[in-house]
C-alpha positions as semicolon CSV with decimal commas, in nm:
position;residue;x (nm);y (nm);z (nm)
1;M;1,245;-0,615;-1,019
2;Q;1,027;-0,484;-1,297
3;I;0,698;-0,311;-1,222
4;D;0,500;-0,580;-1,404
5;D;0,663;-0,841;-1,176
6;L;0,546;-0,641;-0,876
7;F;0,187;-0,625;-0,999
8;N;0,185;-0,994;-1,087
9;I;0,321;-1,091;-0,742
10;L;0,064;-0,874;-0,566
11;H;-0,223;-0,992;-0,786
12;N;-0,129;-1,357;-0,725
13;S;-0,091;-1,294;-0,350
14;I;-0,440;-1,144;-0,332
15;E;-0,579;-1,445;-0,519
16;A;-0,397;-1,681;-0,282
17;Q;-0,538;-1,495;0,017
18;N;-0,885;-1,554;-0,129
19;N;-0,833;-1,932;-0,127
20;G;-0,698;-1,935;-0,483
21;K;-1,011;-1,774;-0,631
22;K;-0,909;-1,615;-0,961
23;I;-0,959;-1,242;-0,982
24;S;-1,005;-1,092;-1,325
25;L;-0,820;-0,782;-1,435
26;K;-1,156;-0,606;-1,449
27;E;-1,241;-0,702;-1,088
28;M;-0,900;-0,596;-0,960
29;A;-0,914;-0,266;-1,145
30;L;-1,262;-0,200;-1,004
31;N;-1,137;-0,274;-0,651
32;L;-0,844;-0,036;-0,705
33;G;-1,062;0,236;-0,856
34;I;-0,875;0,248;-1,187
35;A;-0,954;0,165;-1,548
36;M;-0,916;-0,200;-1,646
37;R;-0,692;-0,101;-1,938
38;T;-0,460;0,088;-1,702
39;Y;-0,429;-0,212;-1,471
40;Q;-0,376;-0,443;-1,767
41;D;-0,097;-0,220;-1,900
42;W;0,072;-0,217;-1,558
43;K;0,041;-0,594;-1,520
44;L;0,180;-0,657;-1,869
45;G;0,459;-0,400;-1,830
46;R;0,333;-0,173;-2,109
47;A;0,302;0,118;-1,866
48;K;0,504;0,179;-1,554
49;P;0,358;0,401;-1,283
50;Q;0,659;0,573;-1,127
51;A;0,510;0,587;-0,780
52;A;0,480;0,208;-0,755
53;S;0,853;0,143;-0,757
54;I;0,917;0,424;-0,509
55;V;0,651;0,291;-0,269
56;I;0,806;-0,057;-0,282
57;K;1,154;0,085;-0,220
58;M;1,021;0,280;0,079
59;L;0,845;-0,028;0,220
60;G;1,169;-0,220;0,172
61;E;1,337;0,016;0,415
62;L;1,097;-0,086;0,693
63;E;1,099;-0,382;0,929
64;D;0,816;-0,633;0,878
65;D;0,601;-0,504;1,166
66;E;0,635;-0,146;1,042
67;I;0,531;-0,252;0,690
68;I;0,215;-0,406;0,832
69;R;0,143;-0,097;1,043
70;A;0,199;0,137;0,746
71;V;-0,018;-0,067;0,509
72;R;-0,299;-0,086;0,764
73;K;-0,287;0,294;0,809
74;I;-0,300;0,339;0,431
75;N;-0,596;0,099;0,404
76;K;-0,784;0,292;0,676
77;L;-0,730;0,618;0,487
78;N;-0,866;0,460;0,168
79;S;-1,180;0,310;0,323
């Protein structure tokens, strides 16, 4: 899987969770605390943050319930 595929899947999943409401690149970047251009480059595959693929590989090693637990812990740290 390419990094841009990952960002597109996640972006679409977040939109789906919000009842299909489209989320602009600018809105998503703002929510993530990054520049819109950076997010756009990731989503289009022009830039590839190394950490993203490692995080996904690590999450892939976990069982579903552990993924949920880990992501919730990460979200608490970021709020």
